PyMOL commands that place a pseudoatom at each C-alpha (Angstrom):
pseudoatom trace, name=CA, resn=UNK, resi=1, chain=A, elem=C, hetatm=0, pos=[0.000, 0.000, 0.000]
pseudoatom trace, name=CA, resn=UNK, resi=2, chain=A, elem=C, hetatm=0, pos=[1.390, 3.394, -0.974]
pseudoatom trace, name=CA, resn=UNK, resi=3, chain=A, elem=C, hetatm=0, pos=[1.137, 6.354, 1.404]
pseudoatom trace, name=CA, resn=UNK, resi=4, chain=A, elem=C, hetatm=0, pos=[1.443, 10.031, 0.486]
pseudoatom trace, name=CA, resn=UNK, resi=5, chain=A, elem=C, hetatm=0, pos=[1.192, 13.277, 2.422]
pseudoatom trace, name=CA, resn=UNK, resi=6, chain=A, elem=C, hetatm=0, pos=[-0.362, 16.118, 0.435]
pseudoatom trace, name=CA, resn=UNK, resi=7, chain=A, elem=C, hetatm=0, pos=[0.535, 19.617, 1.662]
pseudoatom trace, name=CA, resn=UNK, resi=8, chain=A, elem=C, hetatm=0, pos=[-0.753, 21.534, -1.372]
pseudoatom trace, name=CA, resn=UNK, resi=9, chain=A, elem=C, hetatm=0, pos=[-3.325, 20.697, -4.044]
pseudoatom trace, name=CA, resn=UNK, resi=10, chain=A, elem=C, hetatm=0, pos=[-1.754, 18.073, -6.296]
pseudoatom trace, name=CA, resn=UNK, resi=11, chain=A, elem=C, hetatm=0, pos=[-2.296, 15.849, -9.284]
pseudoatom trace, name=CA, resn=UNK, resi=12, chain=A, elem=C, hetatm=0, pos=[-1.039, 12.305, -8.755]
pseudoatom trace, name=CA, resn=UNK, resi=13, chain=A, elem=C, hetatm=0, pos=[0.095, 10.166, -11.658]
pseudoatom trace, name=CA, resn=UNK, resi=14, chain=A, elem=C, hetatm=0, pos=[-0.661, 6.588, -10.672]
pseudoatom trace, name=CA, resn=UNK, resi=15, chain=A, elem=C, hetatm=0, pos=[-0.364, 3.016, -11.904]
pseudoatom trace, name=CA, resn=UNK, resi=16, chain=A, elem=C, hetatm=0, pos=[-2.709, 0.287, -10.783]
pseudoatom trace, name=CA, resn=UNK, resi=17, chain=A, elem=C, hetatm=0, pos=[-1.135, -2.933, -9.648]
pseudoatom trace, name=CA, resn=UNK, resi=18, chain=A, elem=C, hetatm=0, pos=[-3.636, -5.803, -9.482]
pseudoatom trace, name=CA, resn=UNK, resi=19, chain=A, elem=C, hetatm=0, pos=[-7.084, -4.718, -8.386]
pseudoatom trace, name=CA, resn=UNK, resi=20, chain=A, elem=C, hetatm=0, pos=[-10.149, -4.136, -10.565]
pseudoatom trace, name=CA, resn=UNK, resi=21, chain=A, elem=C, hetatm=0, pos=[-10.708, -0.876, -8.697]
pseudoatom trace, name=CA, resn=UNK, resi=22, chain=A, elem=C, hetatm=0, pos=[-8.283, 1.890, -7.847]
pseudoatom trace, name=CA, resn=UNK, resi=23, chain=A, elem=C, hetatm=0, pos=[-8.965, 3.408, -4.435]
pseudoatom trace, name=CA, resn=UNK, resi=24, chain=A, elem=C, hetatm=0, pos=[-7.580, 6.334, -2.523]
pseudoatom trace, name=CA, resn=UNK, resi=25, chain=A, elem=C, hetatm=0, pos=[-8.346, 6.436, 1.180]
pseudoatom trace, name=CA, resn=UNK, resi=26, chain=A, elem=C, hetatm=0, pos=[-7.966, 9.329, 3.582]
pseudoatom trace, name=CA, resn=UNK, resi=27, chain=A, elem=C, hetatm=0, pos=[-6.320, 8.971, 6.990]
pseudoatom trace, name=CA, resn=UNK, resi=28, chain=A, elem=C, hetatm=0, pos=[-9.665, 7.893, 8.485]
pseudoatom trace, name=CA, resn=UNK, resi=29, chain=A, elem=C, hetatm=0, pos=[-10.028, 5.032, 5.985]
pseudoatom trace, name=CA, resn=UNK, resi=30, chain=A, elem=C, hetatm=0, pos=[-12.761, 6.771, 3.954]
pseudoatom trace, name=CA, resn=UNK, resi=31, chain=A, elem=C, hetatm=0, pos=[-12.721, 6.396, 0.184]
pseudoatom trace, name=CA, resn=UNK, resi=32, chain=A, elem=C, hetatm=0, pos=[-12.048, 9.739, -1.473]
pseudoatom trace, name=CA, resn=UNK, resi=33, chain=A, elem=C, hetatm=0, pos=[-11.543, 8.305, -4.959]
pseudoatom trace, name=CA, resn=UNK, resi=34, chain=A, elem=C, hetatm=0, pos=[-12.677, 5.091, -6.588]
pseudoatom trace, name=CA, resn=UNK, resi=35, chain=A, elem=C, hetatm=0, pos=[-12.292, 4.079, -10.198]
pseudoatom trace, name=CA, resn=UNK, resi=36, chain=A, elem=C, hetatm=0, pos=[-13.152, 0.867, -11.986]
pseudoatom trace, name=CA, resn=UNK, resi=37, chain=A, elem=C, hetatm=0, pos=[-10.122, -0.204, -13.984]
pseudoatom trace, name=CA, resn=UNK, resi=38, chain=A, elem=C, hetatm=0, pos=[-11.455, -1.893, -17.087]
pseudoatom trace, name=CA, resn=UNK, resi=39, chain=A, elem=C, hetatm=0, pos=[-8.093, -3.287, -18.190]
pseudoatom trace, name=CA, resn=UNK, resi=40, chain=A, elem=C, hetatm=0, pos=[-7.531, -0.792, -21.010]
pseudoatom trace, name=CA, resn=UNK, resi=41, chain=A, elem=C, hetatm=0, pos=[-5.311, 1.542, -18.994]
pseudoatom trace, name=CA, resn=UNK, resi=42, chain=A, elem=C, hetatm=0, pos=[-3.044, 0.908, -16.066]
pseudoatom trace, name=CA, resn=UNK, resi=43, chain=A, elem=C, hetatm=0, pos=[-1.837, 4.502, -15.672]
pseudoatom trace, name=CA, resn=UNK, resi=44, chain=A, elem=C, hetatm=0, pos=[-4.142, 7.357, -14.682]
pseudoatom trace, name=CA, resn=UNK, resi=45, chain=A, elem=C, hetatm=0, pos=[-4.157, 10.690, -12.881]
pseudoatom trace, name=CA, resn=UNK, resi=46, chain=A, elem=C, hetatm=0, pos=[-6.182, 11.928, -9.930]
pseudoatom trace, name=CA, resn=UNK, resi=47, chain=A, elem=C, hetatm=0, pos=[-6.555, 15.434, -8.531]
pseudoatom trace, name=CA, resn=UNK, resi=48, chain=A, elem=C, hetatm=0, pos=[-6.216, 15.726, -4.751]
pseudoatom trace, name=CA, resn=UNK, resi=49, chain=A, elem=C, hetatm=0, pos=[-7.277, 19.303, -3.904]
pseudoatom trace, name=CA, resn=UNK, resi=50, chain=A, elem=C, hetatm=0, pos=[-7.213, 18.933, -0.111]
pseudoatom trace, name=CA, resn=UNK, resi=51, chain=A, elem=C, hetatm=0, pos=[-4.265, 18.503, 2.242]
pseudoatom trace, name=CA, resn=UNK, resi=52, chain=A, elem=C, hetatm=0, pos=[-3.887, 15.311, 4.215]
pseudoatom trace, name=CA, resn=UNK, resi=53, chain=A, elem=C, hetatm=0, pos=[-2.373, 11.849, 4.329]
pseudoatom trace, name=CA, resn=UNK, resi=54, chain=A, elem=C, hetatm=0, pos=[-3.708, 9.388, 1.775]
pseudoatom trace, name=CA, resn=UNK, resi=55, chain=A, elem=C, hetatm=0, pos=[-3.345, 5.653, 1.262]
pseudoatom trace, name=CA, resn=UNK, resi=56, chain=A, elem=C, hetatm=0, pos=[-3.420, 3.920, -2.107]
pseudoatom trace, name=CA, resn=UNK, resi=57, chain=A, elem=C, hetatm=0, pos=[-3.977, 0.164, -1.887]
pseudoatom trace, name=CA, resn=UNK, resi=58, chain=A, elem=C, hetatm=0, pos=[-2.797, -1.705, -5.011]
pseudoatom trace, name=CA, resn=UNK, resi=59, chain=A, elem=C, hetatm=0, pos=[-1.714, 1.563, -6.618]
pseudoatom trace, name=CA, resn=UNK, resi=60, chain=A, elem=C, hetatm=0, pos=[1.802, 2.826, -7.298]
pseudoatom trace, name=CA, resn=UNK, resi=61, chain=A, elem=C, hetatm=0, pos=[2.571, 6.555, -7.257]
pseudoatom trace, name=CA, resn=UNK, resi=62, chain=A, elem=C, hetatm=0, pos=[4.522, 7.482, -10.390]
pseudoatom trace, name=CA, resn=UNK, resi=63, chain=A, elem=C, hetatm=0, pos=[4.694, 11.249, -9.871]
pseudoatom trace, name=CA, resn=UNK, resi=64, chain=A, elem=C, hetatm=0, pos=[3.172, 14.170, -7.997]
pseudoatom trace, name=CA, resn=UNK, resi=65, chain=A, elem=C, hetatm=0, pos=[2.559, 17.464, -9.797]
pseudoatom trace, name=CA, resn=UNK, resi=66, chain=A, elem=C, hetatm=0, pos=[1.032, 20.787, -8.833]
pseudoatom trace, name=CA, resn=UNK, resi=67, chain=A, elem=C, hetatm=0, pos=[-2.737, 20.536, -9.296]
pseudoatom trace, name=CA, resn=UNK, resi=68, chain=A, elem=C, hetatm=0, pos=[-3.698, 20.310, -12.961]
pseudoatom trace, name=CA, resn=UNK, resi=69, chain=A, elem=C, hetatm=0, pos=[-7.218, 21.771, -12.969]
pseudoatom trace, name=CA, resn=UNK, resi=70, chain=A, elem=C, hetatm=0, pos=[-9.909, 20.357, -15.230]
pseudoatom trace, name=CA, resn=UNK, resi=71, chain=A, elem=C, hetatm=0, pos=[-10.826, 22.574, -18.124]
pseudoatom trace, name=CA, resn=UNK, resi=72, chain=A, elem=C, hetatm=0, pos=[-14.420, 23.720, -17.777]
pseudoatom trace, name=CA, resn=UNK, resi=73, chain=A, elem=C, hetatm=0, pos=[-15.958, 23.824, -21.233]
pseudoatom trace, name=CA, resn=UNK, resi=74, chain=A, elem=C, hetatm=0, pos=[-19.468, 24.895, -20.312]
pseudoatom trace, name=CA, resn=UNK, resi=75, chain=A, elem=C, hetatm=0, pos=[-21.166, 27.940, -18.869]
pseudoatom trace, name=CA, resn=UNK, resi=76, chain=A, elem=C, hetatm=0, pos=[-23.541, 28.106, -15.960]
pseudoatom trace, name=CA, resn=UNK, resi=77, chain=A, elem=C, hetatm=0, pos=[-27.196, 28.440, -16.931]
pseudoatom trace, name=CA, resn=UNK, resi=78, chain=A, elem=C, hetatm=0, pos=[-28.896, 31.800, -16.518]
pseudoatom trace, name=CA, resn=UNK, resi=79, chain=A, elem=C, hetatm=0, pos=[-30.064, 32.024, -12.884]
pseudoatom trace, name=CA, resn=UNK, resi=80, chain=A, elem=C, hetatm=0, pos=[-33.778, 31.509, -12.295]
pseudoatom trace, name=CA, resn=UNK, resi=81, chain=A, elem=C, hetatm=0, pos=[-33.645, 33.439, -9.020]
pseudoatom trace, name=CA, resn=UNK, resi=82, chain=A, elem=C, hetatm=0, pos=[-31.220, 35.035, -6.577]
pseudoatom trace, name=CA, resn=UNK, resi=83, chain=A, elem=C, hetatm=0, pos=[-31.819, 34.010, -2.976]
pseudoatom trace, name=CA, resn=UNK, resi=84, chain=A, elem=C, hetatm=0, pos=[-28.166, 33.936, -1.946]
pseudoatom trace, name=CA, resn=UNK, resi=85, chain=A, elem=C, hetatm=0, pos=[-27.677, 34.439, 1.774]
pseudoatom trace, name=CA, resn=UNK, resi=86, chain=A, elem=C, hetatm=0, pos=[-25.684, 33.076, 4.651]
pseudoatom trace, name=CA, resn=UNK, resi=87, chain=A, elem=C, hetatm=0, pos=[-26.585, 29.445, 5.179]
pseudoatom trace, name=CA, resn=UNK, resi=88, chain=A, elem=C, hetatm=0, pos=[-26.466, 27.042, 8.077]
pseudoatom trace, name=CA, resn=UNK, resi=89, chain=A, elem=C, hetatm=0, pos=[-26.062, 23.252, 7.884]
pseudoatom trace, name=CA, resn=UNK, resi=90, chain=A, elem=C, hetatm=0, pos=[-27.943, 21.187, 10.462]
pseudoatom trace, name=CA, resn=UNK, resi=91, chain=A, elem=C, hetatm=0, pos=[-28.376, 17.477, 10.952]
pseudoatom trace, name=CA, resn=UNK, resi=92, chain=A, elem=C, hetatm=0, pos=[-31.985, 16.264, 10.777]
pseudoatom trace, name=CA, resn=UNK, resi=93, chain=A, elem=C, hetatm=0, pos=[-32.213, 12.631, 11.951]
pseudoatom trace, name=CA, resn=UNK, resi=94, chain=A, elem=C, hetatm=0, pos=[-35.719, 12.255, 10.469]
pseudoatom trace, name=CA, resn=UNK, resi=95, chain=A, elem=C, hetatm=0, pos=[-34.819, 13.403, 6.922]
pseudoatom trace, name=CA, resn=UNK, resi=96, chain=A, elem=C, hetatm=0, pos=[-35.617, 10.566, 4.511]
pseudoatom trace, name=CA, resn=UNK, resi=97, chain=A, elem=C, hetatm=0, pos=[-35.604, 10.059, 0.756]
pseudoatom trace, name=CA, resn=UNK, resi=98, chain=A, elem=C, hetatm=0, pos=[-32.755, 12.510, 0.155]
pseudoatom trace, name=CA, resn=UNK, resi=99, chain=A, elem=C, hetatm=0, pos=[-29.348, 13.037, 1.733]
pseudoatom trace, name=CA, resn=UNK, resi=100, chain=A, elem=C, hetatm=0, pos=[-29.886, 16.807, 2.011]
pseudoatom trace, name=CA, resn=UNK, resi=101, chain=A, elem=C, hetatm=0, pos=[-32.337, 19.592, 1.302]
pseudoatom trace, name=CA, resn=UNK, resi=102, chain=A, elem=C, hetatm=0, pos=[-32.335, 23.357, 1.444]
pseudoatom trace, name=CA, resn=UNK, resi=103, chain=A, elem=C, hetatm=0, pos=[-34.841, 25.953, 2.524]
pseudoatom trace, name=CA, resn=UNK, resi=104, chain=A, elem=C, hetatm=0, pos=[-33.792, 28.886, 0.355]
pseudoatom trace, name=CA, resn=UNK, resi=105, chain=A, elem=C, hetatm=0, pos=[-35.904, 31.455, 2.210]
pseudoatom trace, name=CA, resn=UNK, resi=106, chain=A, elem=C, hetatm=0, pos=[-34.174, 30.808, 5.546]
pseudoatom trace, name=CA, resn=UNK, resi=107, chain=A, elem=C, hetatm=0, pos=[-30.826, 29.506, 4.249]
pseudoatom trace, name=CA, resn=UNK, resi=108, chain=A, elem=C, hetatm=0, pos=[-31.126, 26.272, 6.244]
pseudoatom trace, name=CA, resn=UNK, resi=109, chain=A, elem=C, hetatm=0, pos=[-29.480, 23.205, 4.701]
pseudoatom trace, name=CA, resn=UNK, resi=110, chain=A, elem=C, hetatm=0, pos=[-30.543, 19.975, 6.360]
pseudoatom trace, name=CA, resn=UNK, resi=111, chain=A, elem=C, hetatm=0, pos=[-28.459, 16.832, 6.084]
pseudoatom trace, name=CA, resn=UNK, resi=112, chain=A, elem=C, hetatm=0, pos=[-29.915, 13.492, 7.060]
pseudoatom trace, name=CA, resn=UNK, resi=113, chain=A, elem=C, hetatm=0, pos=[-28.684, 10.036, 8.023]
pseudoatom trace, name=CA, resn=UNK, resi=114, chain=A, elem=C, hetatm=0, pos=[-28.214, 9.068, 4.357]
pseudoatom trace, name=CA, resn=UNK, resi=115, chain=A, elem=C, hetatm=0, pos=[-25.711, 11.944, 3.964]
pseudoatom trace, name=CA, resn=UNK, resi=116, chain=A, elem=C, hetatm=0, pos=[-23.419, 10.364, 6.568]
pseudoatom trace, name=CA, resn=UNK, resi=117, chain=A, elem=C, hetatm=0, pos=[-22.913, 7.264, 4.368]
pseudoatom trace, name=CA, resn=UNK, resi=118, chain=A, elem=C, hetatm=0, pos=[-21.154, 9.105, 1.541]
pseudoatom trace, name=CA, resn=UNK, resi=119, chain=A, elem=C, hetatm=0, pos=[-17.451, 9.768, 1.018]
pseudoatom trace, name=CA, resn=UNK, resi=120, chain=A, elem=C, hetatm=0, pos=[-16.209, 13.343, 1.603]
pseudoatom trace, name=CA, resn=UNK, resi=121, chain=A, elem=C, hetatm=0, pos=[-16.038, 14.277, -2.124]
pseudoatom trace, name=CA, resn=UNK, resi=122, chain=A, elem=C, hetatm=0, pos=[-19.626, 13.076, -2.623]
pseudoatom trace, name=CA, resn=UNK, resi=123, chain=A, elem=C, hetatm=0, pos=[-20.776, 15.049, 0.416]
pseudoatom trace, name=CA, resn=UNK, resi=124, chain=A, elem=C, hetatm=0, pos=[-19.179, 18.160, -1.076]
pseudoatom trace, name=CA, resn=UNK, resi=125, chain=A, elem=C, hetatm=0, pos=[-20.974, 17.636, -4.393]
pseudoatom trace, name=CA, resn=UNK, resi=126, chain=A, elem=C, hetatm=0, pos=[-24.288, 17.222, -2.549]
pseudoatom trace, name=CA, resn=UNK, resi=127, chain=A, elem=C, hetatm=0, pos=[-23.765, 20.449, -0.599]
pseudoatom trace, name=CA, resn=UNK, resi=128, chain=A, elem=C, hetatm=0, pos=[-22.779, 22.359, -3.754]
pseudoatom trace, name=CA, resn=UNK, resi=129, chain=A, elem=C, hetatm=0, pos=[-25.968, 21.079, -5.378]
pseudoatom trace, name=CA, resn=UNK, resi=130, chain=A, elem=C, hetatm=0, pos=[-28.054, 22.326, -2.465]
pseudoatom trace, name=CA, resn=UNK, resi=131, chain=A, elem=C, hetatm=0, pos=[-26.353, 25.738, -2.575]
pseudoatom trace, name=CA, resn=UNK, resi=132, chain=A, elem=C, hetatm=0, pos=[-27.161, 25.868, -6.293]
pseudoatom trace, name=CA, resn=UNK, resi=133, chain=A, elem=C, hetatm=0, pos=[-30.808, 26.112, -5.271]
pseudoatom trace, name=CA, resn=UNK, resi=134, chain=A, elem=C, hetatm=0, pos=[-30.128, 29.698, -4.186]
pseudoatom trace, name=CA, resn=UNK, resi=135, chain=A, elem=C, hetatm=0, pos=[-29.944, 30.388, -7.951]
pseudoatom trace, name=CA, resn=UNK, resi=136, chain=A, elem=C, hetatm=0, pos=[-31.922, 27.594, -9.597]
pseudoatom trace, name=CA, resn=UNK, resi=137, chain=A, elem=C, hetatm=0, pos=[-35.241, 25.834, -9.139]
pseudoatom trace, name=CA, resn=UNK, resi=138, chain=A, elem=C, hetatm=0, pos=[-34.486, 23.197, -11.780]
pseudoatom trace, name=CA, resn=UNK, resi=139, chain=A, elem=C, hetatm=0, pos=[-32.581, 20.093, -10.631]
pseudoatom trace, name=CA, resn=UNK, resi=140, chain=A, elem=C, hetatm=0, pos=[-30.406, 19.711, -13.731]
pseudoatom trace, name=CA, resn=UNK, resi=141, chain=A, elem=C, hetatm=0, pos=[-29.361, 23.356, -13.399]
pseudoatom trace, name=CA, resn=UNK, resi=142, chain=A, elem=C, hetatm=0, pos=[-28.369, 22.848, -9.771]
pseudoatom trace, name=CA, resn=UNK, resi=143, chain=A, elem=C, hetatm=0, pos=[-26.383, 19.774, -10.894]
pseudoatom trace, name=CA, resn=UNK, resi=144, chain=A, elem=C, hetatm=0, pos=[-24.602, 21.991, -13.429]
pseudoatom trace, name=CA, resn=UNK, resi=145, chain=A, elem=C, hetatm=0, pos=[-23.884, 24.565, -10.696]
pseudoatom trace, name=CA, resn=UNK, resi=146, chain=A, elem=C, hetatm=0, pos=[-22.461, 21.828, -8.443]
pseudoatom trace, name=CA, resn=UNK, resi=147, chain=A, elem=C, hetatm=0, pos=[-20.369, 20.395, -11.275]
pseudoatom trace, name=CA, resn=UNK, resi=148, chain=A, elem=C, hetatm=0, pos=[-18.962, 23.805, -12.196]
pseudoatom trace, name=CA, resn=UNK, resi=149, chain=A, elem=C, hetatm=0, pos=[-17.833, 24.640, -8.660]
pseudoatom trace, name=CA, resn=UNK, resi=150, chain=A, elem=C, hetatm=0, pos=[-16.663, 21.078, -7.931]
pseudoatom trace, name=CA, resn=UNK, resi=151, chain=A, elem=C, hetatm=0, pos=[-14.311, 21.275, -10.915]
pseudoatom trace, name=CA, resn=UNK, resi=152, chain=A, elem=C, hetatm=0, pos=[-13.246, 24.821, -9.941]
pseudoatom trace, name=CA, resn=UNK, resi=153, chain=A, elem=C, hetatm=0, pos=[-12.235, 23.463, -6.534]
pseudoatom trace, name=CA, resn=UNK, resi=154, chain=A, elem=C, hetatm=0, pos=[-9.917, 20.997, -8.285]
pseudoatom trace, name=CA, resn=UNK, resi=155, chain=A, elem=C, hetatm=0, pos=[-11.805, 17.713, -8.214]
pseudoatom trace, name=CA, resn=UNK, resi=156, chain=A, elem=C, hetatm=0, pos=[-11.830, 15.332, -11.184]
pseudoatom trace, name=CA, resn=UNK, resi=157, chain=A, elem=C, hetatm=0, pos=[-14.676, 15.093, -13.680]
pseudoatom trace, name=CA, resn=UNK, resi=158, chain=A, elem=C, hetatm=0, pos=[-15.022, 11.388, -12.922]
pseudoatom trace, name=CA, resn=UNK, resi=159, chain=A, elem=C, hetatm=0, pos=[-15.403, 12.154, -9.198]
pseudoatom trace, name=CA, resn=UNK, resi=160, chain=A, elem=C, hetatm=0, pos=[-18.263, 14.531, -9.998]
pseudoatom trace, name=CA, resn=UNK, resi=161, chain=A, elem=C, hetatm=0, pos=[-20.086, 11.984, -12.141]
pseudoatom trace, name=CA, resn=UNK, resi=162, chain=A, elem=C, hetatm=0, pos=[-19.516, 9.275, -9.548]
pseudoatom trace, name=CA, resn=UNK, resi=163, chain=A, elem=C, hetatm=0, pos=[-20.862, 11.539, -6.789]
pseudoatom trace, name=CA, resn=UNK, resi=164, chain=A, elem=C, hetatm=0, pos=[-24.097, 12.300, -8.619]
pseudoatom trace, name=CA, resn=UNK, resi=165, chain=A, elem=C, hetatm=0, pos=[-24.605, 8.710, -9.778]
pseudoatom trace, name=CA, resn=UNK, resi=166, chain=A, elem=C, hetatm=0, pos=[-24.208, 7.467, -6.177]
pseudoatom trace, name=CA, resn=UNK, resi=167, chain=A, elem=C, hetatm=0, pos=[-26.920, 9.793, -4.904]
pseudoatom trace, name=CA, resn=UNK, resi=168, chain=A, elem=C, hetatm=0, pos=[-29.611, 9.531, -7.580]
pseudoatom trace, name=CA, resn=UNK, resi=169, chain=A, elem=C, hetatm=0, pos=[-32.033, 6.655, -7.611]
pseudoatom trace, name=CA, resn=UNK, resi=170, chain=A, elem=C, hetatm=0, pos=[-32.913, 5.115, -10.984]
pseudoatom trace, name=CA, resn=UNK, resi=171, chain=A, elem=C, hetatm=0, pos=[-35.688, 6.957, -12.751]
pseudoatom trace, name=CA, resn=UNK, resi=172, chain=A, elem=C, hetatm=0, pos=[-36.155, 8.512, -16.213]
pseudoatom trace, name=CA, resn=UNK, resi=173, chain=A, elem=C, hetatm=0, pos=[-35.794, 12.039, -14.776]
pseudoatom trace, name=CA, resn=UNK, resi=174, chain=A, elem=C, hetatm=0, pos=[-32.600, 11.149, -12.909]
pseudoatom trace, name=CA, resn=UNK, resi=175, chain=A, elem=C, hetatm=0, pos=[-31.148, 9.488, -16.008]
pseudoatom trace, name=CA, resn=UNK, resi=176, chain=A, elem=C, hetatm=0, pos=[-31.622, 12.828, -17.823]
pseudoatom trace, name=CA, resn=UNK, resi=177, chain=A, elem=C, hetatm=0, pos=[-29.728, 14.543, -15.003]
pseudoatom trace, name=CA, resn=UNK, resi=178, chain=A, elem=C, hetatm=0, pos=[-26.849, 12.053, -15.243]
pseudoatom trace, name=CA, resn=UNK, resi=179, chain=A, elem=C, hetatm=0, pos=[-26.714, 12.419, -19.030]
pseudoatom trace, name=CA, resn=UNK, resi=180, chain=A, elem=C, hetatm=0, pos=[-26.608, 16.212, -18.623]
pseudoatom trace, name=CA, resn=UNK, resi=181, chain=A, elem=C, hetatm=0, pos=[-23.576, 15.968, -16.316]
pseudoatom trace, name=CA, resn=UNK, resi=182, chain=A, elem=C, hetatm=0, pos=[-21.932, 13.326, -18.499]
pseudoatom trace, name=CA, resn=UNK, resi=183, chain=A, elem=C, hetatm=0, pos=[-22.293, 15.511, -21.603]
pseudoatom trace, name=CA, resn=UNK, resi=184, chain=A, elem=C, hetatm=0, pos=[-20.733, 18.459, -19.784]
pseudoatom trace, name=CA, resn=UNK, resi=185, chain=A, elem=C, hetatm=0, pos=[-17.682, 16.506, -18.632]
pseudoatom trace, name=CA, resn=UNK, resi=186, chain=A, elem=C, hetatm=0, pos=[-16.864, 14.594, -21.811]
for i in range(1, 186): cmd.bond("trace and resi %d" % i, "trace and resi %d" % (i + 1))
show_as sticks, trace
zoom trace
């Protein structure tokens, strides 16, 4: 298992060893990156925008570079509203059916028990989505807002798609949302 301490946002060049999946774990053992390795490529890169100690089971570190940001090739949609204000995040143990929700009039963001089950990068994507509701009523537009800022913060496109696909349940409407994000990142 490889170990690396990140003291500034970095891009890691990696090589998988044996596993079908490449994982990066934080110092608490939480997955911060997961990628299915389909056998076509053994070498890949991952952006790590946050400081910390990380562990890479079955992955060899080839190089560490200053963060190579993803190029954002799309614009944010025209806002449908502007309700931006200070917000507060509170845990609601009775929240069901969604990991988080926002009350744009008060600025309250509630996170529920389901939220606790996600990896830190997925939690960030969820919170960015909820904050997007200050500007958008439409779900796919809030997904676009979350994607835009997620990439601006230095995360990988694949991490963004993975985050959204983990949260959404299968439905025709949610498939449209995933396709929207996929088309923006390809």
